[in-house]
Backbone and ligand atoms as CSV (ligand in chain L), in Angstrom:
chain,resi,resn,atom,element,x,y,z
A,1,MET,N,N,0.850,-1.186,0.000
A,1,MET,CA,C,0.000,0.000,0.000
A,1,MET,C,C,0.888,1.239,0.000
A,2,ALA,N,N,0.642,2.144,-0.915
A,2,ALA,CA,C,1.417,3.378,-0.972
A,2,ALA,C,C,1.108,4.247,0.233
A,3,ALA,N,N,2.085,5.068,0.616
A,3,ALA,CA,C,1.917,5.911,1.797
A,3,ALA,C,C,0.670,6.783,1.684
A,4,ARG,N,N,0.362,7.235,0.447
A,4,ARG,CA,C,-0.790,8.134,0.310
A,4,ARG,C,C,-2.115,7.400,0.520
A,5,ASP,N,N,-2.083,6.046,0.481
A,5,ASP,CA,C,-3.300,5.264,0.688
A,5,ASP,C,C,-3.578,4.976,2.160
A,6,VAL,N,N,-2.620,5.289,3.022
A,6,VAL,CA,C,-2.804,5.040,4.446
A,6,VAL,C,C,-3.754,6.093,5.002
A,7,PRO,N,N,-4.847,5.675,5.656
A,7,PRO,CA,C,-5.768,6.661,6.196
A,7,PRO,C,C,-5.076,7.528,7.234
A,8,ALA,N,N,-5.342,8.817,7.164
A,8,ALA,CA,C,-4.736,9.737,8.116
A,8,ALA,C,C,-5.353,9.530,9.490
A,9,GLY,N,N,-4.524,9.559,10.516
A,9,GLY,CA,C,-5.030,9.482,11.880
A,9,GLY,C,C,-5.456,10.854,12.343
A,10,PRO,N,N,-5.906,10.936,13.567
A,10,PRO,CA,C,-6.299,12.243,14.089
A,10,PRO,C,C,-5.070,13.145,14.187
A,11,PRO,N,N,-5.244,14.456,14.025
A,11,PRO,CA,C,-4.092,15.363,14.076
A,11,PRO,C,C,-3.504,15.512,15.474
A,12,ALA,N,N,-4.268,15.079,16.483
A,12,ALA,CA,C,-3.773,15.198,17.858
A,12,ALA,C,C,-4.450,14.139,18.716
A,13,SER,N,N,-3.854,13.886,19.870
A,13,SER,CA,C,-4.494,12.982,20.832
A,13,SER,C,C,-4.263,13.523,22.238
A,14,LEU,N,N,-5.228,13.225,23.067
A,14,LEU,CA,C,-5.200,13.682,24.453
A,14,LEU,C,C,-5.082,12.459,25.342
A,15,HIS,N,N,-4.102,12.464,26.225
A,15,HIS,CA,C,-3.926,11.341,27.146
A,15,HIS,C,C,-4.375,11.751,28.542
A,16,ILE,N,N,-5.166,10.887,29.160
A,16,ILE,CA,C,-5.640,11.121,30.535
A,16,ILE,C,C,-4.842,10.226,31.475
A,17,ASP,N,N,-4.204,10.831,32.463
A,17,ASP,CA,C,-3.503,10.058,33.497
A,17,ASP,C,C,-4.460,9.907,34.676
A,18,TRP,N,N,-5.108,8.754,34.743
A,18,TRP,CA,C,-6.117,8.535,35.780
A,18,TRP,C,C,-5.500,8.505,37.180
A,19,THR,N,N,-4.187,8.272,37.280
A,19,THR,CA,C,-3.566,8.249,38.610
A,19,THR,C,C,-3.489,9.655,39.206
A,20,LEU,N,N,-3.592,10.694,38.356
A,20,LEU,CA,C,-3.562,12.079,38.832
A,20,LEU,C,C,-4.953,12.699,38.902
A,21,CYS,N,N,-5.861,12.211,38.084
A,21,CYS,CA,C,-7.196,12.805,37.903
A,21,CYS,C,C,-8.011,12.754,39.195
A,22,ASP,N,N,-8.794,13.839,39.432
A,22,ASP,CA,C,-9.678,13.849,40.601
A,22,ASP,C,C,-11.110,13.441,40.251
A,23,GLY,N,N,-11.374,13.243,38.974
A,23,GLY,CA,C,-12.678,12.738,38.555
A,23,GLY,C,C,-13.830,13.720,38.686
A,24,ARG,N,N,-13.523,15.010,38.694
A,24,ARG,CA,C,-14.622,15.986,38.819
A,24,ARG,C,C,-15.185,16.401,37.466
A,25,GLY,N,N,-14.460,16.129,36.398
A,25,GLY,CA,C,-15.066,16.208,35.071
A,25,GLY,C,C,-14.993,17.522,34.327
A,26,LEU,N,N,-14.119,18.452,34.734
A,26,LEU,CA,C,-14.007,19.701,33.986
A,26,LEU,C,C,-13.711,19.426,32.513
A,27,CYS,N,N,-12.810,18.524,32.236
A,27,CYS,CA,C,-12.434,18.250,30.844
A,27,CYS,C,C,-13.612,17.715,30.038
A,28,THR,N,N,-14.481,16.954,30.665
A,28,THR,CA,C,-15.628,16.414,29.921
A,28,THR,C,C,-16.611,17.523,29.560
A,29,GLU,N,N,-16.626,18.596,30.342
A,29,GLU,CA,C,-17.484,19.735,29.996
A,29,GLU,C,C,-16.894,20.508,28.818
A,30,LEU,N,N,-15.570,20.549,28.721
A,30,LEU,CA,C,-14.917,21.266,27.626
A,30,LEU,C,C,-14.904,20.461,26.333
A,31,LEU,N,N,-14.948,19.141,26.454
A,31,LEU,CA,C,-14.871,18.266,25.269
A,31,LEU,C,C,-16.013,17.251,25.286
A,32,PRO,N,N,-17.259,17.732,25.293
A,32,PRO,CA,C,-18.385,16.805,25.451
A,32,PRO,C,C,-18.568,15.850,24.269
A,33,ASP,N,N,-18.034,16.202,23.104
A,33,ASP,CA,C,-18.170,15.309,21.945
A,33,ASP,C,C,-17.088,14.234,21.920
A,34,HIS,N,N,-16.116,14.331,22.833
A,34,HIS,CA,C,-14.979,13.420,22.784
A,34,HIS,C,C,-14.743,12.666,24.087
A,35,LEU,N,N,-15.322,13.163,25.166
A,35,LEU,CA,C,-15.127,12.520,26.469
A,35,LEU,C,C,-16.465,12.222,27.124
A,36,THR,N,N,-16.501,11.112,27.833
A,36,THR,CA,C,-17.625,10.816,28.708
A,36,THR,C,C,-17.040,10.507,30.081
A,37,ARG,N,N,-17.885,10.168,31.044
A,37,ARG,CA,C,-17.399,9.867,32.389
A,37,ARG,C,C,-17.841,8.471,32.792
A,38,ASP,N,N,-17.002,7.814,33.585
A,38,ASP,CA,C,-17.398,6.494,34.086
A,38,ASP,C,C,-18.265,6.674,35.342
A,39,ASP,N,N,-18.629,5.576,35.977
A,39,ASP,CA,C,-19.542,5.641,37.127
A,39,ASP,C,C,-18.965,6.428,38.296
A,40,TRP,N,N,-17.641,6.623,38.328
A,40,TRP,CA,C,-16.991,7.343,39.422
A,40,TRP,C,C,-16.617,8.772,39.008
A,41,GLY,N,N,-16.950,9.154,37.785
A,41,GLY,CA,C,-16.689,10.508,37.314
A,41,GLY,C,C,-15.424,10.670,36.492
A,42,TYR,N,N,-14.660,9.616,36.348
A,42,TYR,CA,C,-13.399,9.732,35.614
A,42,TYR,C,C,-13.656,9.797,34.105
A,43,PRO,N,N,-12.904,10.650,33.414
A,43,PRO,CA,C,-13.124,10.804,31.975
A,43,PRO,C,C,-12.664,9.588,31.182
A,44,LEU,N,N,-13.428,9.298,30.139
A,44,LEU,CA,C,-13.118,8.201,29.218
A,44,LEU,C,C,-13.288,8.715,27.791
A,45,ALA,N,N,-12.465,8.210,26.885
A,45,ALA,CA,C,-12.623,8.560,25.474
A,45,ALA,C,C,-13.933,7.980,24.948
A,46,LEU,N,N,-14.709,8.807,24.246
A,46,LEU,CA,C,-15.908,8.301,23.587
A,46,LEU,C,C,-15.530,7.412,22.409
A,47,THR,N,N,-14.462,7.799,21.697
A,47,THR,CA,C,-13.955,7.002,20.579
A,47,THR,C,C,-12.516,6.645,20.892
A,48,PRO,N,N,-12.297,5.514,21.538
A,48,PRO,CA,C,-10.926,5.203,21.968
A,48,PRO,C,C,-10.009,4.896,20.799
A,49,VAL,N,N,-8.740,5.249,20.977
A,49,VAL,CA,C,-7.715,4.908,19.997
A,49,VAL,C,C,-7.422,3.416,20.077
A,50,ARG,N,N,-7.355,2.911,21.280
A,50,ARG,CA,C,-7.149,1.485,21.524
A,50,ARG,C,C,-8.192,1.056,22.544
A,51,ALA,N,N,-8.098,-0.157,23.032
A,51,ALA,CA,C,-9.042,-0.618,24.039
A,51,ALA,C,C,-8.964,0.248,25.292
A,52,ASP,N,N,-7.786,0.800,25.551
A,52,ASP,CA,C,-7.589,1.686,26.685
A,52,ASP,C,C,-8.250,3.028,26.385
A,53,ARG,N,N,-9.224,3.395,27.134
A,53,ARG,CA,C,-9.975,4.617,26.843
A,53,ARG,C,C,-9.337,5.860,27.459
A,54,SER,N,N,-8.047,5.781,27.786
A,54,SER,CA,C,-7.356,6.961,28.315
A,54,SER,C,C,-6.714,7.789,27.210
A,55,ASP,N,N,-6.757,7.323,25.970
A,55,ASP,CA,C,-6.209,8.086,24.841
A,55,ASP,C,C,-7.352,8.514,23.936
A,56,VAL,N,N,-7.453,9.819,23.729
A,56,VAL,CA,C,-8.602,10.418,23.051
A,56,VAL,C,C,-8.164,11.016,21.722
A,57,PRO,N,N,-8.672,10.530,20.589
A,57,PRO,CA,C,-8.345,11.193,19.328
A,57,PRO,C,C,-8.990,12.574,19.285
A,58,VAL,N,N,-8.220,13.571,18.868
A,58,VAL,CA,C,-8.702,14.963,18.867
A,58,VAL,C,C,-8.690,15.491,17.434
A,59,PRO,N,N,-9.851,15.755,16.865
A,59,PRO,CA,C,-9.880,16.347,15.520
A,59,PRO,C,C,-9.408,17.800,15.569
A,60,ARG,N,N,-9.060,18.311,14.391
A,60,ARG,CA,C,-8.503,19.670,14.327
A,60,ARG,C,C,-9.418,20.694,14.997
A,61,ALA,N,N,-10.722,20.558,14.781
A,61,ALA,CA,C,-11.667,21.548,15.310
A,61,ALA,C,C,-11.717,21.563,16.838
A,62,ALA,N,N,-11.232,20.511,17.464
A,62,ALA,CA,C,-11.309,20.418,18.925
A,62,ALA,C,C,-9.966,20.675,19.613
A,63,ILE,N,N,-8.941,20.994,18.838
A,63,ILE,CA,C,-7.616,21.180,19.447
A,63,ILE,C,C,-7.621,22.353,20.422
A,64,GLY,N,N,-8.324,23.418,20.090
A,64,GLY,CA,C,-8.390,24.573,20.996
A,64,GLY,C,C,-9.010,24.194,22.333
A,65,ALA,N,N,-10.108,23.465,22.285
A,65,ALA,CA,C,-10.765,23.030,23.521
A,65,ALA,C,C,-9.874,22.063,24.293
A,66,ALA,N,N,-9.146,21.225,23.577
A,66,ALA,CA,C,-8.241,20.288,24.246
A,66,ALA,C,C,-7.099,21.042,24.935
A,67,ARG,N,N,-6.592,22.070,24.274
A,67,ARG,CA,C,-5.536,22.890,24.901
A,67,ARG,C,C,-6.076,23.546,26.173
A,68,GLU,N,N,-7.317,24.031,26.098
A,68,GLU,CA,C,-7.934,24.670,27.261
A,68,GLU,C,C,-8.092,23.654,28.395
A,69,ALA,N,N,-8.497,22.441,28.062
A,69,ALA,CA,C,-8.653,21.406,29.086
A,69,ALA,C,C,-7.320,21.115,29.767
A,70,VAL,N,N,-6.257,21.032,28.971
A,70,VAL,CA,C,-4.921,20.783,29.543
A,70,VAL,C,C,-4.548,21.921,30.492
A,71,ALA,N,N,-4.795,23.168,30.044
A,71,ALA,CA,C,-4.399,24.329,30.848
A,71,ALA,C,C,-5.208,24.434,32.141
A,72,LEU,N,N,-6.481,24.027,32.082
A,72,LEU,CA,C,-7.364,24.212,33.237
A,72,LEU,C,C,-7.447,22.987,34.146
A,73,CYS,N,N,-6.955,21.855,33.701
A,73,CYS,CA,C,-7.032,20.650,34.537
A,73,CYS,C,C,-6.331,20.916,35.871
A,74,PRO,N,N,-7.050,20.804,36.975
A,74,PRO,CA,C,-6.457,21.163,38.267
A,74,PRO,C,C,-5.396,20.175,38.751
A,75,ARG,N,N,-5.325,19.008,38.136
A,75,ARG,CA,C,-4.371,17.985,38.584
A,75,ARG,C,C,-3.269,17.731,37.570
A,76,GLN,N,N,-3.232,18.524,36.511
A,76,GLN,CA,C,-2.234,18.327,35.443
A,76,GLN,C,C,-2.232,16.869,34.981
A,77,ALA,N,N,-3.442,16.365,34.775
A,77,ALA,CA,C,-3.611,14.957,34.417
A,77,ALA,C,C,-3.786,14.745,32.919
A,78,LEU,N,N,-3.729,15.817,32.136
A,78,LEU,CA,C,-3.955,15.708,30.689
A,78,LEU,C,C,-2.694,16.085,29.924
A,79,ARG,N,N,-2.438,15.347,28.843
A,79,ARG,CA,C,-1.300,15.669,27.968
A,79,ARG,C,C,-1.779,15.622,26.520
A,80,LEU,N,N,-1.592,16.716,25.813
A,80,LEU,CA,C,-1.988,16.802,24.400
A,80,LEU,C,C,-0.766,16.573,23.526
A,81,THR,N,N,-0.887,15.667,22.568
A,81,THR,CA,C,0.195,15.400,21.620
A,81,THR,C,C,-0.297,15.730,20.218
A,82,LEU,N,N,0.434,16.603,19.530
A,82,LEU,CA,C,0.112,16.938,18.141
A,82,LEU,C,C,0.864,15.984,17.226
A,83,HIS,N,N,0.165,15.460,16.214
A,83,HIS,CA,C,0.786,14.458,15.333
A,83,HIS,C,C,1.255,15.032,14.006
A,84,ASP,N,N,0.951,16.289,13.732
A,84,ASP,CA,C,1.441,16.878,12.479
A,84,ASP,C,C,1.843,18.325,12.687
L,1,SF4,S1,S,-10.009,18.141,34.289
L,1,SF4,FE1,FE,-8.251,16.869,34.918
L,1,SF4,S2,S,-8.644,16.275,37.030
L,1,SF4,FE2,FE,-10.585,17.007,36.157
L,1,SF4,S3,S,-11.628,15.159,35.389
L,1,SF4,FE3,FE,-10.444,16.010,33.671
L,1,SF4,S4,S,-8.451,14.956,33.759
L,1,SF4,FE4,FE,-9.458,14.645,35.727
């Protein structure tokens, strides 16, 4: 398969470190189309990259909100990685 035939992945991804998270859900309010909460309030990817729902694919239109979530997270539990 030629490189141009490989489907492009999301331009960014957001990683949630549940060991730091307080589960109050500020990030889920900022990214309601990409995050949900489990029964204890911890954020989960709505569309997981892998079976582990701690990695959230972030489309270009949501990068601003993801940056805001990283900046406002009170536990510094979020990390945004840009892929391009
Ligand atoms: S904003 Fe940070 S501490 Fe709060 S739920 Fe999201 S990841 Fe957890």
